[in-house]
C-alpha positions in Angstrom: -21.8 -155.7 -49.1 -23.3 -158.8 -50.6 -22.6 -158.3 -54.3 -18.8 -158.6 -53.8 -19.2 -161.9 -52.0 -21.7 -163.1 -54.6 -19.3 -162.4 -57.4 -16.6 -164.3 -55.5 -18.7 -167.3 -55.0 -20.7 -167.4 -58.3 -18.2 -166.0 -60.7 -14.9 -166.7 -59.0 -15.9 -170.2 -57.7 -14.5 -169.4 -54.2 -14.0 -172.5 -52.1 -13.7 -170.8 -48.7 -15.7 -168.1 -47.0 -15.0 -166.5 -43.7 -17.7 -165.4 -41.2 -16.7 -162.2 -39.4 -16.8 -160.6 -35.9 -19.9 -158.5 -36.6 -23.6 -159.3 -36.4 -26.2 -158.7 -39.1 -29.9 -157.9 -39.0 -30.2 -159.7 -42.3 -30.6 -163.5 -42.1 -31.7 -166.0 -39.5 -30.2 -168.0 -36.7 -31.0 -171.3 -35.1 -31.8 -169.5 -31.9 -33.8 -166.8 -33.5 -32.9 -163.1 -33.6 -30.1 -161.6 -31.5 -30.5 -159.7 -28.3 -32.4 -156.4 -28.0 -29.1 -154.7 -27.2 -27.9 -155.9 -30.6 -31.1 -154.7 -32.3 -31.9 -158.3 -33.1 -28.7 -158.8 -35.1 -27.4 -162.3 -35.5 -23.6 -162.9 -35.2 -22.1 -163.6 -38.6 -20.8 -167.1 -37.7 -24.2 -168.1 -36.3 -26.2 -166.7 -39.2 -27.8 -169.6 -41.0 -29.6 -167.3 -43.4 -26.2 -166.2 -44.7 -23.9 -169.2 -44.4 -26.3 -171.9 -45.5 -29.5 -170.5 -47.0 -27.9 -167.8 -49.1 -24.4 -168.8 -50.1 -25.0 -172.5 -50.3 -28.6 -173.0 -51.3 -29.0 -169.8 -53.5 -25.5 -169.1 -54.8 -24.3 -172.7 -55.0 -21.2 -172.3 -52.8 -19.2 -175.6 -52.9 -16.6 -175.2 -50.1 -16.1 -174.7 -46.4 -16.8 -171.8 -44.1 -14.2 -170.8 -41.5 -14.6 -168.3 -38.7 -12.5 -165.3 -38.3 -10.1 -166.0 -35.4 -12.0 -165.6 -32.2 -15.3 -165.0 -33.8 -16.9 -168.1 -32.4 -16.1 -166.9 -28.9 -17.7 -163.6 -29.8 -21.0 -165.3 -30.4 -21.3 -165.9 -26.7 -19.0 -163.5 -25.0 -19.4 -160.3 -27.1 -22.8 -160.6 -28.8 -24.5 -162.6 -26.0 -26.4 -164.6 -28.6 -25.8 -167.8 -26.6 -25.2 -168.5 -22.9 -23.2 -171.8 -23.0 -20.4 -173.3 -24.9 -22.6 -176.1 -26.1 -25.2 -173.7 -27.5 -22.5 -171.6 -29.1 -21.0 -174.6 -31.0 -24.5 -175.8 -32.0 -25.4 -172.3 -33.2 -22.4 -171.9 -35.5 -22.3 -175.5 -36.8 -26.0 -175.6 -37.5 -25.6 -172.2 -39.3 -23.1 -173.8 -41.7 -19.7 -172.9 -40.2 -17.3 -175.8 -40.6 -14.1 -174.9 -38.8 -13.0 -172.5 -36.1 -10.0 -170.2 -36.5 -9.5 -170.0 -32.8 -9.4 -172.0 -29.7 -13.0 -172.0 -28.7 -13.9 -175.3 -30.5 -10.9 -177.2 -29.2 -10.4 -180.9 -29.1 -11.5 -181.2 -25.5 -14.8 -179.3 -26.0 -15.7 -181.0 -29.3 -15.0 -184.5 -27.9 -17.1 -183.8 -24.9 -20.0 -182.5 -27.0 -19.9 -185.4 -29.4 -19.8 -188.0 -26.6 -22.7 -186.2 -24.8 -24.7 -186.1 -28.0 -25.0 -182.3 -27.8 -23.5 -182.2 -31.3 -24.5 -185.0 -33.6 -22.0 -187.0 -35.5 -23.9 -186.2 -38.7 -23.3 -182.4 -38.1 -19.6 -183.0 -37.5 -19.3 -185.2 -40.5 -20.9 -182.6 -42.8 -18.5 -179.9 -41.6 -15.5 -182.3 -42.0 -16.6 -183.5 -45.4 -16.8 -179.9 -46.8 -13.3 -179.1 -45.3 -11.7 -182.3 -46.6 -13.3 -182.0 -50.0 -11.3 -178.8 -50.6 -8.2 -180.2 -49.1 -8.4 -183.2 -51.5 -8.8 -180.8 -54.4 -5.6 -179.0 -53.3 -3.7 -182.3 -53.1 -3.1 -182.2 -49.3 -3.3 -186.0 -49.2 -1.2 -186.7 -52.4 2.5 -187.3 -52.5 4.3 -183.9 -52.6 6.1 -184.7 -55.9 2.7 -185.1 -57.6 1.3 -181.7 -56.6 2.5 -178.8 -58.8 2.6 -176.4 -55.9 4.7 -178.8 -53.9 7.5 -178.4 -56.4 7.9 -174.7 -55.9 11.1 -173.7 -54.0 12.8 -170.5 -53.1 13.9 -169.9 -56.7 10.4 -168.8 -57.4 10.5 -166.0 -54.8 11.3 -162.4 -55.9 11.8 -163.2 -59.6 11.9 -160.5 -62.2 8.5 -161.5 -63.4 7.1 -161.2 -59.8 8.8 -157.8 -59.4 7.2 -156.6 -62.6 3.8 -157.8 -61.5 4.2 -156.2 -58.1 5.2 -152.9 -59.7 2.2 -153.1 -62.1 -0.1 -153.7 -59.2 1.4 -150.7 -57.3 1.1 -148.5 -60.4 -2.5 -149.4 -60.9 -3.4 -148.9 -57.2 -2.4 -145.3 -57.2 -5.3 -142.9 -57.6 -4.8 -139.4 -59.1 -7.3 -137.2 -57.3 -6.2 -133.8 -58.7 -3.9 -132.7 -61.4 -4.1 -129.0 -62.4 -2.3 -128.1 -65.6 -0.9 -131.6 -65.9 1.6 -131.0 -63.1 2.1 -134.7 -62.8 4.0 -136.7 -63.9 7.2 -134.8 -63.0 9.8 -134.6 -65.6 12.9 -136.8 -65.0 15.1 -133.7 -65.2 18.6 -133.8 -63.6 18.3 -130.1 -63.1 15.1 -130.4 -61.1 15.3 -129.6 -57.4 12.7 -131.4 -55.3 11.8 -131.0 -51.7 10.5 -134.3 -50.1 8.6 -133.4 -47.0 6.3 -135.3 -44.6 6.1 -138.1 -42.1 5.8 -140.6 -44.9 8.3 -139.1 -47.3 11.0 -141.6 -46.3 8.6 -144.4 -45.2 9.8 -147.9 -45.7 8.2 -150.5 -43.4 5.0 -148.5 -43.3 4.4 -149.2 -47.0 3.9 -152.9 -46.2 0.6 -152.1 -44.6 -1.4 -154.5 -42.5 -1.2 -158.3 -42.6 2.0 -158.1 -44.6 4.8 -160.3 -45.6 8.3 -159.0 -45.4 9.3 -157.5 -48.8 12.8 -158.5 -50.1 13.5 -154.9 -50.5 11.8 -151.5 -50.0 12.3 -148.2 -51.9 11.1 -145.2 -50.0 9.5 -142.2 -51.8 12.6 -140.2 -51.0 14.9 -142.8 -52.5 12.7 -143.2 -55.6 12.6 -139.5 -56.4 16.3 -139.2 -55.7 17.0 -141.6 -58.6 15.5 -139.2 -61.1 15.7 -135.6 -59.8 19.0 -133.6 -59.9 18.8 -132.4 -56.3 16.6 -133.6 -53.5 16.2 -132.2 -50.0 14.3 -133.8 -47.2 12.4 -133.1 -44.0 10.0 -135.3 -42.1 7.9 -132.3 -41.3 8.4 -132.4 -37.5 10.1 -129.0 -37.7 7.6 -126.9 -39.8 10.0 -123.9 -40.1 12.7 -126.1 -41.5 10.3 -127.8 -43.9 9.1 -124.4 -45.1 12.7 -123.2 -45.7 13.5 -126.2 -47.8 10.3 -125.9 -49.9 11.0 -122.3 -50.6 14.2 -123.2 -52.4 12.8 -126.1 -54.5 11.3 -126.3 -57.9 8.7 -128.8 -56.8 7.6 -129.9 -53.3 6.3 -133.4 -52.8 4.4 -133.7 -49.5 4.0 -137.3 -48.5 1.6 -137.4 -45.6 -1.1 -139.7 -44.3 -1.3 -142.6 -41.8 0.8 -145.3 -40.3 0.0 -149.0 -40.5 0.6 -151.9 -38.0 3.9 -152.4 -39.8 5.3 -149.6 -37.7 4.8 -148.3 -34.1 2.8 -146.4 -33.2 0.2 -147.2 -35.8 -2.7 -144.9 -36.7 -4.8 -147.7 -38.2 -4.6 -151.5 -37.7 -6.8 -154.5 -36.9 -8.7 -153.8 -33.7 -7.8 -150.1 -33.8 -10.5 -147.8 -35.2 -9.9 -144.1 -36.0 -12.4 -141.6 -34.7 -11.7 -138.9 -37.2 -11.0 -138.5 -40.9 -8.7 -135.5 -40.3 -5.0 -136.1 -40.8 -3.4 -136.7 -37.4 -0.5 -134.9 -35.8 -1.5 -131.6 -37.3 -0.3 -132.5 -40.8 -2.8 -130.1 -42.4 -0.9 -127.2 -40.7 2.3 -128.5 -42.3 0.7 -128.8 -45.7 -0.7 -125.3 -45.6 2.6 -123.7 -44.5 4.7 -125.6 -47.0 2.3 -125.1 -49.9 2.1 -121.4 -49.2 5.8 -121.0 -50.2 6.2 -123.7 -52.8 6.4 -123.1 -56.5 4.6 -126.3 -57.2 3.1 -128.7 -54.6 2.2 -132.3 -55.1 0.4 -133.9 -52.2 0.8 -137.7 -51.8 -1.5 -139.5 -49.3 -0.1 -142.7 -48.0 -2.9 -144.5 -46.1 -5.0 -147.6 -46.0 -8.2 -145.8 -44.9 -9.8 -142.6 -46.1 -8.7 -139.1 -44.9 -10.3 -135.7 -45.5 -8.3 -133.6 -48.0 -11.2 -131.5 -49.1 -9.4 -128.2 -48.3 -6.4 -129.2 -50.5 -8.6 -130.4 -53.3 -10.1 -126.9 -53.3 -6.8 -125.0 -52.7 -4.9 -123.3 -55.6 -1.8 -123.8 -53.6 -1.8 -127.6 -54.2 -1.6 -128.5 -57.9 -1.9 -132.3 -57.6 -3.1 -135.0 -55.1 -2.3 -138.7 -55.4 -3.5 -141.4 -53.0 -1.2 -144.4 -52.8 
């Protein structure tokens, strides 16, 4: 995983790095290796070998390190790398972490540790200096009218230029996994009858994914195709027989399947929710097989954040194209 971070720091001149919830066997900590239960792994936010020796001393990182929210607490309460709050704060700050995205290192604890001499003023000053240095660069302490970003108002939101950029990003993010006989792109033919089928065929909020901002408008796959095709029929796939009947009458069937994000409930994948299988949930493969068996042309669209296994459809002559979006 290191090359991407190295590029971000060395080439991209990143000014902030976040240490994560996990622990690594690479690096070093101020209290040595992690527990035997952790195979000696050191929590990321207490890993001096990563946060100080590697990114600062070797890569030349000139910025501050923040924890992921709650990751400092994890050093003690999840990884059992430390036994006390004082040792936990000392471990992460000595490692090179500068600010806590969370409540562990709150004002009460930090004031107590500084007064007690458990955390030195020099250590606190080093962390604050790195943090303030970036804030000064960003103009946090300058008059708002002298900071370019401070002059941006709502008129800069949802402009035509931003919409075009968003569309370009979406276009480039789509991955064509299979395209037999150039079955895609579909022709914008007003005589074309398309069957839009699947749990994500009319998805809206789900397209926003995880950690999303509310889009000013959303166009579902069903709405998008309906603007170009002559006739469009739709089924969410919950009734397989109905979906099959619709597909049998269409020139092209577009199956939009996949996963749900934390933008909708229930979600298949989200922060703090790990999947245990790569198989499409809710028996979507059965739907795909039944529909593809009667379709004249089948395009399979996978809407998901994480990977799913579509090997059987890659190898099936019943599915002419697969796109991941």
